[in-house]
N, C-alpha and C positions, 0 to 999 in steps of 0.2 A: 373750512374743514382741513386739518392739516393731516398729512400722511406720516405713519409711524416712522420713527427713525430706523434706517436700515432696511426699510420695506419688508416684504414678506420673506419668511425663511425659506430657502430652498430645500427640498429634500432630496437626497441621494437616490438615485436608482439602484435598487439592489438586485443584483443578478441572481436568478434562481440557482441553489446550488445543485451540481450534477448529481443525479441518480447513482445507485451502485452499478447500474447497467452501464451508464455513460462512462463511469470512472474505469471500467474494464473495457472499454473501446467500443460499447454498444453491441448490437446483434452482429454487425460487421466484424468486430474483433472476435466474437465468438466463433464465427463461420471461418475467418482467416486461420485461427489457431488449430481448428480442427481439420481443414482441408488437406494439409500435406499428410497428416496421420491416415486419413481415409483413403488418399491417392496411393500412398505407399501399400497399404494392405490389399487393396484392390488389384493394383498392378503387379504386386509380388505373387498374388494367388492365380492370376491369369498368365503372367508372361515371365515370372521368374524374379529373383533377386536383384540382378542388375538392373533390369528395366524399372522395378519398384524403387530402387534407390534414386535413379535418374529422374522419375517421375515425381518424386517427393520434392527433390530439389528444385526441379522445374518450376513446380507449383509454388514453391517458396519464392523463387525469383520472380514469378508472374504476380504474386501478392505485392511484392515490394514496388515493382514498377507501377501496378495499379494505383497503390497509395500516393506515390509521387506524381502520377497524372492528376489524381484527384485532391492533390494538396491535402492529404490527411497526415497526422502525425507519424513520423518515420520509425520513432523509437521501437514501438511493439514490433513493427515490420522486421527492422533490423535484427532486434534480438531474437525474434521467430526464426529468421534466415538462418542465424549463425546456430542455433539450437538444431534446426533441422540439418544443417550441414554436418555438424558433429556427429548426430545421431546416424546419419547416412554413412559417414566415415567409419564408424564402429561396426555398423552392419556389414560393410565392405570388408573390413579387416577380419571379423570373426566369421564370414562367410554364412550368417545365419541372419534369417529375418527378425528374430527376437531381439538381436544385437541393436536394432534400431531404437529399442526403448531402454537400453541399458543406461545411457546417460542420464535421461530423466529420473531413473529409479534411483541412482546414487546422489543425484543432485537433491532429491527430496529428503534424503538421510543427512545431508550436509546442512541443508536449510533448518531442518528439525534440530540438529546439534546447536546451531548458532542461536536460535530462538531460545532453546532452554538455557544455554550459557548465559545470554543476555539477562536472564531472569535471575540466575544465580549471582550474577555480579551487581545486580540491582540497577541495571540500566536496560530494562525490558524495551525491545526493540520497537514495539507498537508505539510507545510513547517517544521514543528517540526520533524515529522517523517522521511522525506526525508533526511534533513540535519543531523539528528542523525544517520540514517543509513550509510551515507557516511562520516561522521566525518568532516562535513564543518563548524561546530561551529555555532555562532549565528550572524554572519555578515549581513545575510538577513534581520534580524529584524530591523537594522538600516537604511534600504534602503526603502524609501517610496513605490517605484514601485514594489520591491520584495514582500513587505508586502501586497500590494494590489493584486498582482497577486496569492499568495499562499491563500489570503482570499477568491477570487474567486473560486479557485480550491476546497477549504475547503466546501464553499457554495454549490457547485455542489454536493459533496458528501453528504451533509446534505439533499439536495433535492431528492437525490436518496433513502435514508433510510426513508425520509419522506414519498416519494411516495409509498414504500413498506408497510409501516404501514398502510396508509390510504386504500389503495387498499384491501389489504390481511384482515385487520380488518373488511372492509365491506363484504367481502366474506364469513368471519368466522361468522359474526353475521347473515347473510342470509343462513347459512348451505350449502354453496356450496363446499363440501369438494373436490370433483374433480377438480374444477377450482381453489382452494386454492393450489393444487399440481401445476398445470399449471403456476400458477402466481409465485410460489416460484421458480420455474426453470426459467421461462422467465425473471423475475426481478432479477435474481441471477448474473451469470457471464456477460450476455449481457450489463445490466446497469452498472455493475462494470467495465467493459471496457470503457464505455464512461466517467465515473469518472476518470480512469487512464488517459485518453487522455487528459482530463482538467489538471490533475495533471503534465503530461509531457510539456504541453505548458506552465504551471506556472514555471517549472524548468528551461526550456530553456529560457524564458524570463528574469527570475531573474539572471541566469548565465551571459547571455549576458550583462546585464546591470551593474553587480558587475565587470565584467571583463573590460568593457569600463572605469568605475570609476577607476579601479586600474591602468590602462594604462595612464589615465590622471593625477593622483596623482603624485607629485614629489617623485622620489625614495630616500629613507633614505640611507645616506652615513654609510658605514661600519667604524669601528674603524682604519683600516689601511688607508682608504680613507681620513678620518679626519685628521690623523697623517701627511699622505704626504701633503696634502693641507696646513697645519699650517707650516711645514717646508718649503715649497717653499715661502710661504708668508714672514716669517721671514728672508729667505735667500736673498730676493730681497729687504729688508729694508735697506735704507742708513745707513751707519756707523755715529755715533754721535762724532765730534771732541772734544777732552778735551781742 
């Protein structure tokens, strides 16, 4: 009894795709992003603005150190730290607790504008970022359905950031500092998760359509196949009598 040539085929272990919660840093990421805001509001209400500012910055530093010790991804912690530091600086310069939220409010407006602009120039950011991270190239831009899908996902993200700006700007103007903190947390990860769901929908719809197109398109012959076809053609050609 002979063994099959090449032996048994080896199947590659497929790693499970990360969930939406894991992509956002898990429950710890949600806690880390909310902690400096909660600390600032509580410390400001009890001890005043100066203590609130230093308490928020201190909590951001503690989170960064904790991530280093636990060998967790540093990018979210570092970006979060700089965000808190800028917010604290604005609160210090304005002399108002609500100034702590001003940077995030205007950042939301900028993000909204960038997402809308990317749709208008037919380079929707949802598609650009996703395909750049996965090295998929720009084939999706030549496909109408893919372009529409990514435009819808990008519009959803623009709507999220636009809603953040409108709601939090109104709370800022009305001096509702406590509600500002609540809105910043509630309109953070929860809305971001909804936006990611739209992006996932766009990715799956685009991949499915591009795959169907690739299967329908005629396969391009390799050099060896072309050479073999030509040899067969001329071998079957009738000889010419002199």
